[in-house]
N, C-alpha and C positions, 0 to 999 in steps of 0.2 A: 386401301389398306393403311391404317394409321399405326405407326410404330414409334415408341419412345426409347431412345438410347439413354441409359441412366447410369449415374455414378454417385457415390457418396464419399465423404471423408469423415473420420471418426476420432474420438479422443484416444482410442487404443484398439487393439485387435480383438479382444474378447468381450462379447456382449454379456456373457455370464458374470463378468467382473464389474458390471455397472458402467461400462463405457457407453458413450452417447454419440449421436450424429451431430456434426458441427457444420456440414455443408452438403447440399444436394444440387446436382447439375443434371440437366436433361435436354436432349435435342429431339425435336419432332421430325419424323419422316412420313410423308404421304406418298404412297406408291413408290417407295424407295427414293424419294427426292426430298431434300431438306426444305423446310418451309420458312425458317427463320423464327418460328414460334418456339423459343426455348424457355426453360424454367431454371432459375438460379436463386438459391437462398442460403445465406449464412445463418447459423443457429447458435444461440447461447446454450451451452451444454450444462451450465450450472454446476460444473465440477472442474477439477484440474485436468490437464492434458498430459498423457504419458510422454516421456522424453523421446522414445523411439518414434511415436506418431508425429511429434512436433518436428523432428528432423525430416519427415516425409513431406508434410504439407505446409509447415511454417506458420500455421494459424494458432495464435496464442490466446489466452484467456482475456487479456486486456482488449484485444481487437474484437473478440466475439461477444464480449459483455454489452456491446452496443446494439446487438441484434436480438430479435424475438426468440422466445423459447419455442420448442417444437409444438407444444399444445396449441399455440396461437396460429400456426401455419399449416398444421396437419390436414385440415379440410381443403385448403387451397391446393395442396399437393395432390390429394386424392381426386379433386375435380380435374386437375390437369391430366392425370394419367387415365382417367375413366374411359373404359372401352378400348384402350390401346394394347397392342402387343409390346411387352417390355423386352429390351435387349440389354443384358447386363453381363459383364465379365466377372466370372466367379459369383454367380447369382446368390448362392446360399449366404454369403457374407453380407451383401447389401440388404437382402430381404430379411435376414435375421435381425438386423438393426432397425430397419423400417417397421417391421411387424412389432418389435418390442416398443418402439416409440409410440406407435398408433394404439397399442394395447394400453399403454400408460395413460393415453388420452381418453380411451373408451374401452373398458374391459370387454364389451360385447363385439369388438372389432373382429371382422373376418380377415384372415391372412390374405395378403395381396395376391399370392399365387392361386387362390381360389376364385378370385374375381377377374384377374388378368392372366392371359397366357404369357409365358415367360420363355425366352430363348437365352440359354447360357452360352455366350460366345467362347468361353474358355473350354467348355465341353466340346463344342463344335470344332475348335482349333485343334484340340488333342486328338480327335478322331481323324482329322484331315492331315495332321502332322505328328503322328505318334513318335514318341521318343525324343522329341525336340522341345526346346523352350517355347512356351506359348503365353508368356506374360505380354502385357501390352507393348512394352519396349521391343521385345523380340519380334512380335508381329509387325510392328512398324518397320523394322529393318527388312523383314521378309517380303512385305508388300509395298515397300518404298513409300511409306507414309511419313511426311515431314513432321517430326515431333521436336524440332530444334528449340521451340519456345517452352518446352516442358522441363524447366530447371527444377521446379517443385511440382508435386502432384496438386491438381486442383480439380474439383468435381466437374465443373462445366468444361474446362479444357480437355479433361480426360474423356468426357462424354462425346465431345466433338471428334476427338481422335479415334475413339472406339467406333463411332458411326462410320468414319472413313474406312477403318480396318474391316468392319463388318461387311460393308458393301463390296470391298475387294475380295474378302473371304468367300462371299456368296456369289461372286461373279457379275455384279451389277455396276451401275455408274458410281463414280467416286469423286474425291476431291471437292468436298462440300465446304461451305463457309456458313457462318451464322448470319451473314448479311443477306437475307432474302433467299432467292432461288438461284444463286450463282454457283455453278458447278461445271467441271470439265468432264467429259465422258470417256471412260475406259471400258465401255460395254462390249457385248459380244457381237456388235454390228459387223457384218462382213464388208470389207473394203475391196474395191477392184484392184487387182495387181497392176503395178506400174509396168509399162512396156520396157524391155531391156534390149538395147541395140548393141550388137557385137561388131566391133570394127575389124577384128581378126578372129578366125575360127579357133575354138578351144583346142589345145594340144592334149592328146590322150597318150599317157605313158603307161605301158603294160610291163608287168614283171618279166624278168628274163627267165630262161629255163632253170638256171642255177637258183634263182630266188624262189621260184615256185617249188623246186625240190626241197630247199631248206625249210620253206614254210610248211610243206606237207609233213616233213619229218618232225617238226615241232608239234603239229597237230596230233600226229600219231603218238608222240610222247605224252601229250595231255590226255589222249584217249586211253592210253595204257594205265596212267595213274588214276584216272577217274572211273575205271572199270567200264569203259565203253560209253561214257556219257559226254563226250566232246560234241557239243551241239553243232559246231561248224562242219565236222565230218558228216553228221547226219544230214545237214542241209545240202552238202555236196552230193551225197548219195541219192537224194531225192530229186535232183535235177535230171 
């Protein structure tokens, strides 16, 4: 199974306002393992960059003017993702920009989601963690993924981080690098329990009669206020 974890950076948030892609980063996974075959490309957007976007990624026009325009790299990008399942965080954003750029290059272009299957890791995270923050930084904290090098957003760095988050989110091996097949495993493999030797028998402390009476009185109070729905009392009765 070939999967591509993908991220882009843009001149601004709204594709309808003429914003363009300025960076694409992608990490390849084969059978959920990193291969080191990544894709990274800066792109000359041929327009200004919005101030808010510049604060996020730090890529300015002077820097990007030294790189090719999208039309000259579009086919190489399509060749890279051909046949792969794409993993994107907030997929409609990135796909909206990619489809726009590819349509500018060739009006007959078929949208990416019609030729590649797409997993939106943001949708997946929201289903698994409803009511919580599910942006990439929040998921890194939740799944203990090190993003300390992420002072600014960068497409390749974010794709690498997202690959690590995705593998943890879906319960597989994690902690990948872009340097070949180096990874540490946090998989679901069962480990043999370590033997525990007790030098002294464990002391068992039971509640006194007074404590048991006070505890039952408290449960009865809860039962009364909850119209007989105190679960602990029901458990006691079923014994």
